[in-house]
CHARMM internal coordinates of N, CA and C (Angstrom, degrees):
IC EDIT
DIST 1 N 1 CA 1.4564
DIST 1 CA 1 C 1.5275
ANGL 1 N 1 CA 1 C 108.67
DIST 1 C 2 N 1.2559
ANGL 1 CA 1 C 2 N 115.30
DIHE 1 N 1 CA 1 C 2 N 139.42
DIST 2 N 2 CA 1.4415
ANGL 1 C 2 N 2 CA 119.27
DIHE 1 CA 1 C 2 N 2 CA -179.29
DIST 2 CA 2 C 1.5194
ANGL 2 N 2 CA 2 C 110.57
DIHE 1 C 2 N 2 CA 2 C -91.16
DIST 2 C 3 N 1.3065
ANGL 2 CA 2 C 3 N 115.11
DIHE 2 N 2 CA 2 C 3 N 160.12
DIST 3 N 3 CA 1.4594
ANGL 2 C 3 N 3 CA 120.07
DIHE 2 CA 2 C 3 N 3 CA -178.26
DIST 3 CA 3 C 1.5284
ANGL 3 N 3 CA 3 C 110.93
DIHE 2 C 3 N 3 CA 3 C -66.11
DIST 3 C 4 N 1.3374
ANGL 3 CA 3 C 4 N 117.45
DIHE 3 N 3 CA 3 C 4 N -33.98
DIST 4 N 4 CA 1.4730
ANGL 3 C 4 N 4 CA 118.83
DIHE 3 CA 3 C 4 N 4 CA -179.78
DIST 4 CA 4 C 1.5074
ANGL 4 N 4 CA 4 C 111.17
DIHE 3 C 4 N 4 CA 4 C -68.18
DIST 4 C 5 N 1.3480
ANGL 4 CA 4 C 5 N 117.62
DIHE 4 N 4 CA 4 C 5 N -35.08
DIST 5 N 5 CA 1.4479
ANGL 4 C 5 N 5 CA 120.51
DIHE 4 CA 4 C 5 N 5 CA 178.04
DIST 5 CA 5 C 1.5310
ANGL 5 N 5 CA 5 C 110.76
DIHE 4 C 5 N 5 CA 5 C -65.47
DIST 5 C 6 N 1.3496
ANGL 5 CA 5 C 6 N 116.38
DIHE 5 N 5 CA 5 C 6 N -42.58
DIST 6 N 6 CA 1.4711
ANGL 5 C 6 N 6 CA 119.25
DIHE 5 CA 5 C 6 N 6 CA 179.32
DIST 6 CA 6 C 1.5190
ANGL 6 N 6 CA 6 C 111.19
DIHE 5 C 6 N 6 CA 6 C -66.80
DIST 6 C 7 N 1.3267
ANGL 6 CA 6 C 7 N 117.36
DIHE 6 N 6 CA 6 C 7 N -37.45
DIST 7 N 7 CA 1.4682
ANGL 6 C 7 N 7 CA 121.37
DIHE 6 CA 6 C 7 N 7 CA 178.43
DIST 7 CA 7 C 1.5137
ANGL 7 N 7 CA 7 C 109.96
DIHE 6 C 7 N 7 CA 7 C -65.18
DIST 7 C 8 N 1.3450
ANGL 7 CA 7 C 8 N 117.03
DIHE 7 N 7 CA 7 C 8 N -40.70
DIST 8 N 8 CA 1.4592
ANGL 7 C 8 N 8 CA 121.69
DIHE 7 CA 7 C 8 N 8 CA 179.21
DIST 8 CA 8 C 1.5257
ANGL 8 N 8 CA 8 C 110.15
DIHE 7 C 8 N 8 CA 8 C -63.90
DIST 8 C 9 N 1.3402
ANGL 8 CA 8 C 9 N 116.76
DIHE 8 N 8 CA 8 C 9 N -43.72
DIST 9 N 9 CA 1.4625
ANGL 8 C 9 N 9 CA 119.70
DIHE 8 CA 8 C 9 N 9 CA 179.60
DIST 9 CA 9 C 1.5139
ANGL 9 N 9 CA 9 C 111.29
DIHE 8 C 9 N 9 CA 9 C -64.44
DIST 9 C 10 N 1.3142
ANGL 9 CA 9 C 10 N 116.89
DIHE 9 N 9 CA 9 C 10 N -41.04
DIST 10 N 10 CA 1.4568
ANGL 9 C 10 N 10 CA 120.91
DIHE 9 CA 9 C 10 N 10 CA -179.01
DIST 10 CA 10 C 1.5322
ANGL 10 N 10 CA 10 C 110.47
DIHE 9 C 10 N 10 CA 10 C -66.80
DIST 10 C 11 N 1.3002
ANGL 10 CA 10 C 11 N 117.92
DIHE 10 N 10 CA 10 C 11 N -42.12
DIST 11 N 11 CA 1.4533
ANGL 10 C 11 N 11 CA 119.39
DIHE 10 CA 10 C 11 N 11 CA -179.61
DIST 11 CA 11 C 1.5224
ANGL 11 N 11 CA 11 C 111.77
DIHE 10 C 11 N 11 CA 11 C -71.08
DIST 11 C 12 N 1.3330
ANGL 11 CA 11 C 12 N 117.86
DIHE 11 N 11 CA 11 C 12 N -31.76
DIST 12 N 12 CA 1.4587
ANGL 11 C 12 N 12 CA 120.35
DIHE 11 CA 11 C 12 N 12 CA 176.23
DIST 12 CA 12 C 1.5318
ANGL 12 N 12 CA 12 C 110.57
DIHE 11 C 12 N 12 CA 12 C -65.54
DIST 12 C 13 N 1.2992
ANGL 12 CA 12 C 13 N 116.77
DIHE 12 N 12 CA 12 C 13 N -43.55
DIST 13 N 13 CA 1.4637
ANGL 12 C 13 N 13 CA 120.46
DIHE 12 CA 12 C 13 N 13 CA 179.44
DIST 13 CA 13 C 1.5250
ANGL 13 N 13 CA 13 C 109.76
DIHE 12 C 13 N 13 CA 13 C -64.32
DIST 13 C 14 N 1.3244
ANGL 13 CA 13 C 14 N 117.41
DIHE 13 N 13 CA 13 C 14 N -41.01
DIST 14 N 14 CA 1.4546
ANGL 13 C 14 N 14 CA 120.60
DIHE 13 CA 13 C 14 N 14 CA -179.23
DIST 14 CA 14 C 1.5043
ANGL 14 N 14 CA 14 C 111.17
DIHE 13 C 14 N 14 CA 14 C -66.23
DIST 14 C 15 N 1.3289
ANGL 14 CA 14 C 15 N 117.74
DIHE 14 N 14 CA 14 C 15 N -42.07
DIST 15 N 15 CA 1.4567
ANGL 14 C 15 N 15 CA 120.72
DIHE 14 CA 14 C 15 N 15 CA -179.69
DIST 15 CA 15 C 1.5414
ANGL 15 N 15 CA 15 C 111.35
DIHE 14 C 15 N 15 CA 15 C -65.71
DIST 15 C 16 N 1.3217
ANGL 15 CA 15 C 16 N 116.15
DIHE 15 N 15 CA 15 C 16 N -38.76
DIST 16 N 16 CA 1.4818
ANGL 15 C 16 N 16 CA 118.16
DIHE 15 CA 15 C 16 N 16 CA 179.06
DIST 16 CA 16 C 1.5431
ANGL 16 N 16 CA 16 C 110.60
DIHE 15 C 16 N 16 CA 16 C -69.62
DIST 16 C 17 N 1.3254
ANGL 16 CA 16 C 17 N 117.26
DIHE 16 N 16 CA 16 C 17 N -31.61
DIST 17 N 17 CA 1.4747
ANGL 16 C 17 N 17 CA 119.44
DIHE 16 CA 16 C 17 N 17 CA 177.94
DIST 17 CA 17 C 1.5267
ANGL 17 N 17 CA 17 C 110.16
DIHE 16 C 17 N 17 CA 17 C -69.57
DIST 17 C 18 N 1.3226
ANGL 17 CA 17 C 18 N 117.67
DIHE 17 N 17 CA 17 C 18 N -43.38
DIST 18 N 18 CA 1.4562
ANGL 17 C 18 N 18 CA 121.15
DIHE 17 CA 17 C 18 N 18 CA 179.97
DIST 18 CA 18 C 1.5145
ANGL 18 N 18 CA 18 C 110.61
DIHE 17 C 18 N 18 CA 18 C -66.34
DIST 18 C 19 N 1.3105
ANGL 18 CA 18 C 19 N 117.75
DIHE 18 N 18 CA 18 C 19 N -39.41
DIST 19 N 19 CA 1.4629
ANGL 18 C 19 N 19 CA 121.19
DIHE 18 CA 18 C 19 N 19 CA 179.80
DIST 19 CA 19 C 1.5224
ANGL 19 N 19 CA 19 C 111.37
DIHE 18 C 19 N 19 CA 19 C -71.10
DIST 19 C 20 N 1.3220
ANGL 19 CA 19 C 20 N 116.57
DIHE 19 N 19 CA 19 C 20 N -26.57
DIST 20 N 20 CA 1.4529
ANGL 19 C 20 N 20 CA 120.25
DIHE 19 CA 19 C 20 N 20 CA -178.14
DIST 20 CA 20 C 1.5019
ANGL 20 N 20 CA 20 C 114.65
DIHE 19 C 20 N 20 CA 20 C -84.32
DIST 20 C 21 N 1.3146
ANGL 20 CA 20 C 21 N 120.25
DIHE 20 N 20 CA 20 C 21 N 0.25
DIST 21 N 21 CA 1.4457
ANGL 20 C 21 N 21 CA 120.52
DIHE 20 CA 20 C 21 N 21 CA 177.05
DIST 21 CA 21 C 1.5006
ANGL 21 N 21 CA 21 C 115.24
DIHE 20 C 21 N 21 CA 21 C 131.21
DIST 21 C 22 N 1.2941
ANGL 21 CA 21 C 22 N 118.24
DIHE 21 N 21 CA 21 C 22 N 0.86
DIST 22 N 22 CA 1.4524
ANGL 21 C 22 N 22 CA 118.33
DIHE 21 CA 21 C 22 N 22 CA 174.13
DIST 22 CA 22 C 1.4911
ANGL 22 N 22 CA 22 C 113.78
DIHE 21 C 22 N 22 CA 22 C 109.50
DIST 22 C 23 N 1.3036
ANGL 22 CA 22 C 23 N 116.21
DIHE 22 N 22 CA 22 C 23 N -123.94
DIST 23 N 23 CA 1.4548
ANGL 22 C 23 N 23 CA 123.11
DIHE 22 CA 22 C 23 N 23 CA -169.43
DIST 23 CA 23 C 1.5187
ANGL 23 N 23 CA 23 C 111.37
DIHE 22 C 23 N 23 CA 23 C -93.60
DIST 23 C 24 N 1.3263
ANGL 23 CA 23 C 24 N 116.87
DIHE 23 N 23 CA 23 C 24 N 70.67
DIST 24 N 24 CA 1.4677
ANGL 23 C 24 N 24 CA 120.88
DIHE 23 CA 23 C 24 N 24 CA -178.11
DIST 24 CA 24 C 1.5090
ANGL 24 N 24 CA 24 C 111.32
DIHE 23 C 24 N 24 CA 24 C -67.36
DIST 24 C 25 N 1.3165
ANGL 24 CA 24 C 25 N 118.11
DIHE 24 N 24 CA 24 C 25 N -40.41
DIST 25 N 25 CA 1.4733
ANGL 24 C 25 N 25 CA 121.02
DIHE 24 CA 24 C 25 N 25 CA -178.56
DIST 25 CA 25 C 1.5205
ANGL 25 N 25 CA 25 C 110.07
DIHE 24 C 25 N 25 CA 25 C -65.72
DIST 25 C 26 N 1.3085
ANGL 25 CA 25 C 26 N 117.99
DIHE 25 N 25 CA 25 C 26 N -39.84
DIST 26 N 26 CA 1.4621
ANGL 25 C 26 N 26 CA 120.39
DIHE 25 CA 25 C 26 N 26 CA 178.87
DIST 26 CA 26 C 1.5247
ANGL 26 N 26 CA 26 C 112.14
DIHE 25 C 26 N 26 CA 26 C -64.11
DIST 26 C 27 N 1.3473
ANGL 26 CA 26 C 27 N 116.27
DIHE 26 N 26 CA 26 C 27 N -41.79
DIST 27 N 27 CA 1.4670
ANGL 26 C 27 N 27 CA 119.39
DIHE 26 CA 26 C 27 N 27 CA 179.72
DIST 27 CA 27 C 1.5117
ANGL 27 N 27 CA 27 C 111.02
DIHE 26 C 27 N 27 CA 27 C -69.24
DIST 27 C 28 N 1.3346
ANGL 27 CA 27 C 28 N 118.37
DIHE 27 N 27 CA 27 C 28 N -35.12
DIST 28 N 28 CA 1.4702
ANGL 27 C 28 N 28 CA 119.87
DIHE 27 CA 27 C 28 N 28 CA 178.97
DIST 28 CA 28 C 1.5390
ANGL 28 N 28 CA 28 C 110.02
DIHE 27 C 28 N 28 CA 28 C -67.75
DIST 28 C 29 N 1.3257
ANGL 28 CA 28 C 29 N 117.52
DIHE 28 N 28 CA 28 C 29 N -38.28
DIST 29 N 29 CA 1.4735
ANGL 28 C 29 N 29 CA 119.72
DIHE 28 CA 28 C 29 N 29 CA 176.89
DIST 29 CA 29 C 1.5124
ANGL 29 N 29 CA 29 C 109.86
DIHE 28 C 29 N 29 CA 29 C -65.57
DIST 29 C 30 N 1.3287
ANGL 29 CA 29 C 30 N 117.14
DIHE 29 N 29 CA 29 C 30 N -42.29
DIST 30 N 30 CA 1.4689
ANGL 29 C 30 N 30 CA 120.99
DIHE 29 CA 29 C 30 N 30 CA 178.49
DIST 30 CA 30 C 1.5298
ANGL 30 N 30 CA 30 C 111.14
DIHE 29 C 30 N 30 CA 30 C -61.14
DIST 30 C 31 N 1.3414
ANGL 30 CA 30 C 31 N 116.98
DIHE 30 N 30 CA 30 C 31 N -43.23
DIST 31 N 31 CA 1.4534
ANGL 30 C 31 N 31 CA 121.07
DIHE 30 CA 30 C 31 N 31 CA 179.88
DIST 31 CA 31 C 1.5357
ANGL 31 N 31 CA 31 C 110.38
DIHE 30 C 31 N 31 CA 31 C -64.55
DIST 31 C 32 N 1.3387
ANGL 31 CA 31 C 32 N 117.29
DIHE 31 N 31 CA 31 C 32 N -42.64
DIST 32 N 32 CA 1.4612
ANGL 31 C 32 N 32 CA 120.18
DIHE 31 CA 31 C 32 N 32 CA 179.65
DIST 32 CA 32 C 1.5174
ANGL 32 N 32 CA 32 C 110.15
DIHE 31 C 32 N 32 CA 32 C -64.79
DIST 32 C 33 N 1.3078
ANGL 32 CA 32 C 33 N 117.99
DIHE 32 N 32 CA 32 C 33 N -40.60
DIST 33 N 33 CA 1.4704
ANGL 32 C 33 N 33 CA 121.08
DIHE 32 CA 32 C 33 N 33 CA 176.26
DIST 33 CA 33 C 1.5184
ANGL 33 N 33 CA 33 C 111.39
DIHE 32 C 33 N 33 CA 33 C -61.27
DIST 33 C 34 N 1.3330
ANGL 33 CA 33 C 34 N 117.46
DIHE 33 N 33 CA 33 C 34 N -41.35
DIST 34 N 34 CA 1.4612
ANGL 33 C 34 N 34 CA 122.43
DIHE 33 CA 33 C 34 N 34 CA 177.68
DIST 34 CA 34 C 1.5190
ANGL 34 N 34 CA 34 C 110.84
DIHE 33 C 34 N 34 CA 34 C -61.74
DIST 34 C 35 N 1.3522
ANGL 34 CA 34 C 35 N 117.24
DIHE 34 N 34 CA 34 C 35 N -43.62
DIST 35 N 35 CA 1.4593
ANGL 34 C 35 N 35 CA 120.47
DIHE 34 CA 34 C 35 N 35 CA 179.88
DIST 35 CA 35 C 1.5186
ANGL 35 N 35 CA 35 C 111.37
DIHE 34 C 35 N 35 CA 35 C -64.96
DIST 35 C 36 N 1.3237
ANGL 35 CA 35 C 36 N 117.04
DIHE 35 N 35 CA 35 C 36 N -43.66
DIST 36 N 36 CA 1.4752
ANGL 35 C 36 N 36 CA 120.64
DIHE 35 CA 35 C 36 N 36 CA -179.15
DIST 36 CA 36 C 1.5341
ANGL 36 N 36 CA 36 C 110.51
DIHE 35 C 36 N 36 CA 36 C -64.59
DIST 36 C 37 N 1.3236
ANGL 36 CA 36 C 37 N 117.79
DIHE 36 N 36 CA 36 C 37 N -45.03
DIST 37 N 37 CA 1.4518
ANGL 36 C 37 N 37 CA 119.81
DIHE 36 CA 36 C 37 N 37 CA -179.67
DIST 37 CA 37 C 1.5280
ANGL 37 N 37 CA 37 C 112.03
DIHE 36 C 37 N 37 CA 37 C -66.46
DIST 37 C 38 N 1.3430
ANGL 37 CA 37 C 38 N 117.59
DIHE 37 N 37 CA 37 C 38 N -35.90
DIST 38 N 38 CA 1.4476
ANGL 37 C 38 N 38 CA 120.97
DIHE 37 CA 37 C 38 N 38 CA 176.20
DIST 38 CA 38 C 1.5296
ANGL 38 N 38 CA 38 C 111.23
DIHE 37 C 38 N 38 CA 38 C -64.45
DIST 38 C 39 N 1.3330
ANGL 38 CA 38 C 39 N 116.71
DIHE 38 N 38 CA 38 C 39 N -42.33
DIST 39 N 39 CA 1.4577
ANGL 38 C 39 N 39 CA 120.07
DIHE 38 CA 38 C 39 N 39 CA 179.31
DIST 39 CA 39 C 1.5307
ANGL 39 N 39 CA 39 C 111.09
DIHE 38 C 39 N 39 CA 39 C -65.39
DIST 39 C 40 N 1.3195
ANGL 39 CA 39 C 40 N 117.68
DIHE 39 N 39 CA 39 C 40 N -44.59
DIST 40 N 40 CA 1.4607
ANGL 39 C 40 N 40 CA 120.91
DIHE 39 CA 39 C 40 N 40 CA 178.92
DIST 40 CA 40 C 1.5277
ANGL 40 N 40 CA 40 C 111.20
DIHE 39 C 40 N 40 CA 40 C -65.16
DIST 40 C 41 N 1.3192
ANGL 40 CA 40 C 41 N 117.29
DIHE 40 N 40 CA 40 C 41 N -37.17
DIST 41 N 41 CA 1.4679
ANGL 40 C 41 N 41 CA 120.37
DIHE 40 CA 40 C 41 N 41 CA 176.53
DIST 41 CA 41 C 1.5131
ANGL 41 N 41 CA 41 C 111.12
DIHE 40 C 41 N 41 CA 41 C -64.57
DIST 41 C 42 N 1.3252
ANGL 41 CA 41 C 42 N 117.29
DIHE 41 N 41 CA 41 C 42 N -42.84
DIST 42 N 42 CA 1.4593
ANGL 41 C 42 N 42 CA 120.45
DIHE 41 CA 41 C 42 N 42 CA 178.76
DIST 42 CA 42 C 1.5099
ANGL 42 N 42 CA 42 C 112.71
DIHE 41 C 42 N 42 CA 42 C -64.53
DIST 42 C 43 N 1.3241
ANGL 42 CA 42 C 43 N 116.84
DIHE 42 N 42 CA 42 C 43 N -41.67
DIST 43 N 43 CA 1.4523
ANGL 42 C 43 N 43 CA 120.42
DIHE 42 CA 42 C 43 N 43 CA 177.99
DIST 43 CA 43 C 1.5211
ANGL 43 N 43 CA 43 C 110.56
DIHE 42 C 43 N 43 CA 43 C -63.76
DIST 43 C 44 N 1.3451
ANGL 43 CA 43 C 44 N 116.43
DIHE 43 N 43 CA 43 C 44 N -44.23
DIST 44 N 44 CA 1.4624
ANGL 43 C 44 N 44 CA 120.36
DIHE 43 CA 43 C 44 N 44 CA 179.21
DIST 44 CA 44 C 1.5270
ANGL 44 N 44 CA 44 C 111.66
DIHE 43 C 44 N 44 CA 44 C -63.35
DIST 44 C 45 N 1.3445
ANGL 44 CA 44 C 45 N 116.43
DIHE 44 N 44 CA 44 C 45 N -41.30
DIST 45 N 45 CA 1.4636
ANGL 44 C 45 N 45 CA 120.50
DIHE 44 CA 44 C 45 N 45 CA 179.69
DIST 45 CA 45 C 1.5163
ANGL 45 N 45 CA 45 C 110.94
DIHE 44 C 45 N 45 CA 45 C -60.64
DIST 45 C 46 N 1.3309
ANGL 45 CA 45 C 46 N 117.61
DIHE 45 N 45 CA 45 C 46 N -46.96
DIST 46 N 46 CA 1.4643
ANGL 45 C 46 N 46 CA 119.44
DIHE 45 CA 45 C 46 N 46 CA -177.03
DIST 46 CA 46 C 1.5189
ANGL 46 N 46 CA 46 C 111.89
DIHE 45 C 46 N 46 CA 46 C -72.77
DIST 46 C 47 N 1.3388
ANGL 46 CA 46 C 47 N 118.39
DIHE 46 N 46 CA 46 C 47 N -33.25
DIST 47 N 47 CA 1.4758
ANGL 46 C 47 N 47 CA 118.80
DIHE 46 CA 46 C 47 N 47 CA 175.20
DIST 47 CA 47 C 1.5134
ANGL 47 N 47 CA 47 C 110.94
DIHE 46 C 47 N 47 CA 47 C -63.79
DIST 47 C 48 N 1.3275
ANGL 47 CA 47 C 48 N 116.88
DIHE 47 N 47 CA 47 C 48 N -42.93
DIST 48 N 48 CA 1.4884
ANGL 47 C 48 N 48 CA 120.65
DIHE 47 CA 47 C 48 N 48 CA 176.97
DIST 48 CA 48 C 1.5067
ANGL 48 N 48 CA 48 C 111.32
DIHE 47 C 48 N 48 CA 48 C -62.88
DIST 48 C 49 N 1.3350
ANGL 48 CA 48 C 49 N 116.86
DIHE 48 N 48 CA 48 C 49 N -41.73
DIST 49 N 49 CA 1.4618
ANGL 48 C 49 N 49 CA 120.92
DIHE 48 CA 48 C 49 N 49 CA -179.93
DIST 49 CA 49 C 1.5198
ANGL 49 N 49 CA 49 C 111.88
DIHE 48 C 49 N 49 CA 49 C -64.72
DIST 49 C 50 N 1.3260
ANGL 49 CA 49 C 50 N 116.93
DIHE 49 N 49 CA 49 C 50 N -43.36
DIST 50 N 50 CA 1.4721
ANGL 49 C 50 N 50 CA 120.72
DIHE 49 CA 49 C 50 N 50 CA 179.28
DIST 50 CA 50 C 1.5244
ANGL 50 N 50 CA 50 C 109.95
DIHE 49 C 50 N 50 CA 50 C -64.34
DIST 50 C 51 N 1.3298
ANGL 50 CA 50 C 51 N 117.69
DIHE 50 N 50 CA 50 C 51 N -43.06
DIST 51 N 51 CA 1.4834
ANGL 50 C 51 N 51 CA 119.95
DIHE 50 CA 50 C 51 N 51 CA -179.87
DIST 51 CA 51 C 1.5101
ANGL 51 N 51 CA 51 C 110.74
DIHE 50 C 51 N 51 CA 51 C -65.25
DIST 51 C 52 N 1.3240
ANGL 51 CA 51 C 52 N 118.24
DIHE 51 N 51 CA 51 C 52 N -39.76
DIST 52 N 52 CA 1.4673
ANGL 51 C 52 N 52 CA 120.56
DIHE 51 CA 51 C 52 N 52 CA -179.80
DIST 52 CA 52 C 1.5358
ANGL 52 N 52 CA 52 C 110.45
DIHE 51 C 52 N 52 CA 52 C -66.60
DIST 52 C 53 N 1.3310
ANGL 52 CA 52 C 53 N 117.18
DIHE 52 N 52 CA 52 C 53 N -43.62
DIST 53 N 53 CA 1.4721
ANGL 52 C 53 N 53 CA 119.96
DIHE 52 CA 52 C 53 N 53 CA -179.76
DIST 53 CA 53 C 1.5219
ANGL 53 N 53 CA 53 C 110.75
DIHE 52 C 53 N 53 CA 53 C -66.03
DIST 53 C 54 N 1.3432
ANGL 53 CA 53 C 54 N 116.76
DIHE 53 N 53 CA 53 C 54 N -35.97
DIST 54 N 54 CA 1.4507
ANGL 53 C 54 N 54 CA 119.38
DIHE 53 CA 53 C 54 N 54 CA 178.78
DIST 54 CA 54 C 1.5294
ANGL 54 N 54 CA 54 C 110.47
DIHE 53 C 54 N 54 CA 54 C -65.53
DIST 54 C 55 N 1.3191
ANGL 54 CA 54 C 55 N 117.33
DIHE 54 N 54 CA 54 C 55 N -39.24
DIST 55 N 55 CA 1.4637
ANGL 54 C 55 N 55 CA 120.16
DIHE 54 CA 54 C 55 N 55 CA 178.95
DIST 55 CA 55 C 1.5181
ANGL 55 N 55 CA 55 C 111.67
DIHE 54 C 55 N 55 CA 55 C -68.44
DIST 55 C 56 N 1.3097
ANGL 55 CA 55 C 56 N 118.42
DIHE 55 N 55 CA 55 C 56 N -34.02
DIST 56 N 56 CA 1.4588
ANGL 55 C 56 N 56 CA 121.56
DIHE 55 CA 55 C 56 N 56 CA 178.97
DIST 56 CA 56 C 1.5217
ANGL 56 N 56 CA 56 C 113.19
DIHE 55 C 56 N 56 CA 56 C -69.11
DIST 56 C 57 N 1.3429
ANGL 56 CA 56 C 57 N 116.81
DIHE 56 N 56 CA 56 C 57 N -34.70
DIST 57 N 57 CA 1.4603
ANGL 56 C 57 N 57 CA 121.57
DIHE 56 CA 56 C 57 N 57 CA -173.69
DIST 57 CA 57 C 1.5311
ANGL 57 N 57 CA 57 C 112.00
DIHE 56 C 57 N 57 CA 57 C -106.93
DIST 57 C 58 N 1.3195
ANGL 57 CA 57 C 58 N 117.32
DIHE 57 N 57 CA 57 C 58 N 18.24
DIST 58 N 58 CA 1.4490
ANGL 57 C 58 N 58 CA 120.79
DIHE 57 CA 57 C 58 N 58 CA -178.20
DIST 58 CA 58 C 1.5188
ANGL 58 N 58 CA 58 C 110.57
DIHE 57 C 58 N 58 CA 58 C -74.41
DIST 58 C 59 N 1.3173
ANGL 58 CA 58 C 59 N 116.83
DIHE 58 N 58 CA 58 C 59 N 130.12
DIST 59 N 59 CA 1.4550
ANGL 58 C 59 N 59 CA 122.71
DIHE 58 CA 58 C 59 N 59 CA 177.87
DIST 59 CA 59 C 1.5315
ANGL 59 N 59 CA 59 C 108.52
DIHE 58 C 59 N 59 CA 59 C -102.97
DIST 59 C 60 N 1.3424
ANGL 59 CA 59 C 60 N 117.53
DIHE 59 N 59 CA 59 C 60 N 109.09
DIST 60 N 60 CA 1.4760
ANGL 59 C 60 N 60 CA 119.40
DIHE 59 CA 59 C 60 N 60 CA -175.52
DIST 60 CA 60 C 1.5152
ANGL 60 N 60 CA 60 C 114.14
DIHE 59 C 60 N 60 CA 60 C -65.57
DIST 60 C 61 N 1.3347
ANGL 60 CA 60 C 61 N 117.61
DIHE 60 N 60 CA 60 C 61 N -20.01
DIST 61 N 61 CA 1.4621
ANGL 60 C 61 N 61 CA 118.92
DIHE 60 CA 60 C 61 N 61 CA -179.68
DIST 61 CA 61 C 1.5278
ANGL 61 N 61 CA 61 C 111.46
DIHE 60 C 61 N 61 CA 61 C -71.16
DIST 61 C 62 N 1.3099
ANGL 61 CA 61 C 62 N 117.34
DIHE 61 N 61 CA 61 C 62 N -18.01
DIST 62 N 62 CA 1.4560
ANGL 61 C 62 N 62 CA 120.08
DIHE 61 CA 61 C 62 N 62 CA -179.72
DIST 62 CA 62 C 1.5224
ANGL 62 N 62 CA 62 C 113.68
DIHE 61 C 62 N 62 CA 62 C -91.98
DIST 62 C 63 N 1.3124
ANGL 62 CA 62 C 63 N 117.37
DIHE 62 N 62 CA 62 C 63 N -2.66
DIST 63 N 63 CA 1.4592
ANGL 62 C 63 N 63 CA 119.41
DIHE 62 CA 62 C 63 N 63 CA -179.33
DIST 63 CA 63 C 1.5273
ANGL 63 N 63 CA 63 C 110.11
DIHE 62 C 63 N 63 CA 63 C -92.88
DIST 63 C 64 N 1.2954
ANGL 63 CA 63 C 64 N 116.82
DIHE 63 N 63 CA 63 C 64 N 148.76
DIST 64 N 64 CA 1.4756
ANGL 63 C 64 N 64 CA 121.22
DIHE 63 CA 63 C 64 N 64 CA 177.17
DIST 64 CA 64 C 1.5146
ANGL 64 N 64 CA 64 C 109.76
DIHE 63 C 64 N 64 CA 64 C -77.61
DIST 64 C 65 N 1.3457
ANGL 64 CA 64 C 65 N 115.23
DIHE 64 N 64 CA 64 C 65 N 145.15
DIST 65 N 65 CA 1.4491
ANGL 64 C 65 N 65 CA 119.23
DIHE 64 CA 64 C 65 N 65 CA 174.80
DIST 65 CA 65 C 1.5260
ANGL 65 N 65 CA 65 C 108.56
DIHE 64 C 65 N 65 CA 65 C -77.05
DIST 65 C 66 N 1.3018
ANGL 65 CA 65 C 66 N 115.13
DIHE 65 N 65 CA 65 C 66 N 143.49
DIST 66 N 66 CA 1.4624
ANGL 65 C 66 N 66 CA 119.80
DIHE 65 CA 65 C 66 N 66 CA 177.67
DIST 66 CA 66 C 1.5234
ANGL 66 N 66 CA 66 C 108.69
DIHE 65 C 66 N 66 CA 66 C -81.95
DIST 66 C 67 N 1.2978
ANGL 66 CA 66 C 67 N 115.96
DIHE 66 N 66 CA 66 C 67 N 119.92
DIST 67 N 67 CA 1.4692
ANGL 66 C 67 N 67 CA 122.10
DIHE 66 CA 66 C 67 N 67 CA 177.89
DIST 67 CA 67 C 1.5296
ANGL 67 N 67 CA 67 C 106.14
DIHE 66 C 67 N 67 CA 67 C -117.84
DIST 67 C 68 N 1.3440
ANGL 67 CA 67 C 68 N 117.69
DIHE 67 N 67 CA 67 C 68 N 112.25
DIST 68 N 68 CA 1.4501
ANGL 67 C 68 N 68 CA 118.03
DIHE 67 CA 67 C 68 N 68 CA -179.82
DIST 68 CA 68 C 1.5219
ANGL 68 N 68 CA 68 C 111.70
DIHE 67 C 68 N 68 CA 68 C -67.44
DIST 68 C 69 N 1.3117
ANGL 68 CA 68 C 69 N 115.88
DIHE 68 N 68 CA 68 C 69 N 146.91
DIST 69 N 69 CA 1.4580
ANGL 68 C 69 N 69 CA 120.23
DIHE 68 CA 68 C 69 N 69 CA 179.78
DIST 69 CA 69 C 1.5263
ANGL 69 N 69 CA 69 C 109.49
DIHE 68 C 69 N 69 CA 69 C -68.18
DIST 69 C 70 N 1.3336
ANGL 69 CA 69 C 70 N 114.32
DIHE 69 N 69 CA 69 C 70 N 141.92
DIST 70 N 70 CA 1.4553
ANGL 69 C 70 N 70 CA 119.02
DIHE 69 CA 69 C 70 N 70 CA 178.54
DIST 70 CA 70 C 1.5269
ANGL 70 N 70 CA 70 C 108.98
DIHE 69 C 70 N 70 CA 70 C -78.55
DIST 70 C 71 N 1.3071
ANGL 70 CA 70 C 71 N 114.72
DIHE 70 N 70 CA 70 C 71 N 146.52
DIST 71 N 71 CA 1.4591
ANGL 70 C 71 N 71 CA 120.48
DIHE 70 CA 70 C 71 N 71 CA -179.83
DIST 71 CA 71 C 1.5263
ANGL 71 N 71 CA 71 C 107.50
DIHE 70 C 71 N 71 CA 71 C -82.45
DIST 71 C 72 N 1.3339
ANGL 71 CA 71 C 72 N 118.56
DIHE 71 N 71 CA 71 C 72 N 108.27
DIST 72 N 72 CA 1.4621
ANGL 71 C 72 N 72 CA 122.03
DIHE 71 CA 71 C 72 N 72 CA -177.75
DIST 72 CA 72 C 1.5264
ANGL 72 N 72 CA 72 C 112.79
DIHE 71 C 72 N 72 CA 72 C -98.82
DIST 72 C 73 N 1.3117
ANGL 72 CA 72 C 73 N 117.98
DIHE 72 N 72 CA 72 C 73 N 5.95
DIST 73 N 73 CA 1.4647
ANGL 72 C 73 N 73 CA 119.45
DIHE 72 CA 72 C 73 N 73 CA -177.46
DIST 73 CA 73 C 1.5152
ANGL 73 N 73 CA 73 C 113.28
DIHE 72 C 73 N 73 CA 73 C -82.68
DIST 73 C 74 N 1.3090
ANGL 73 CA 73 C 74 N 119.63
DIHE 73 N 73 CA 73 C 74 N -4.86
DIST 74 N 74 CA 1.4725
ANGL 73 C 74 N 74 CA 122.24
DIHE 73 CA 73 C 74 N 74 CA -179.72
DIST 74 CA 74 C 1.4875
ANGL 74 N 74 CA 74 C 113.04
DIHE 73 C 74 N 74 CA 74 C -81.59
END
COOR INIT
IC SEED 1 N 1 CA 1 C
IC BUILD
């Protein structure tokens, strides 16, 4: 491929982007970032909510007592 062909292709893509409304790639990246941050925020919110509700309704009588293992190597 020659350099003039690559320059022509690059300028054609740029001209079509400007004629089509401007910075479409920038807006698509911004939208994708918004979607990802919203999803992560929702997941974090519900994980925090589930952990808080579990701590409020925890029944200690149903948990096992921690018994450390005895040292049998002596």
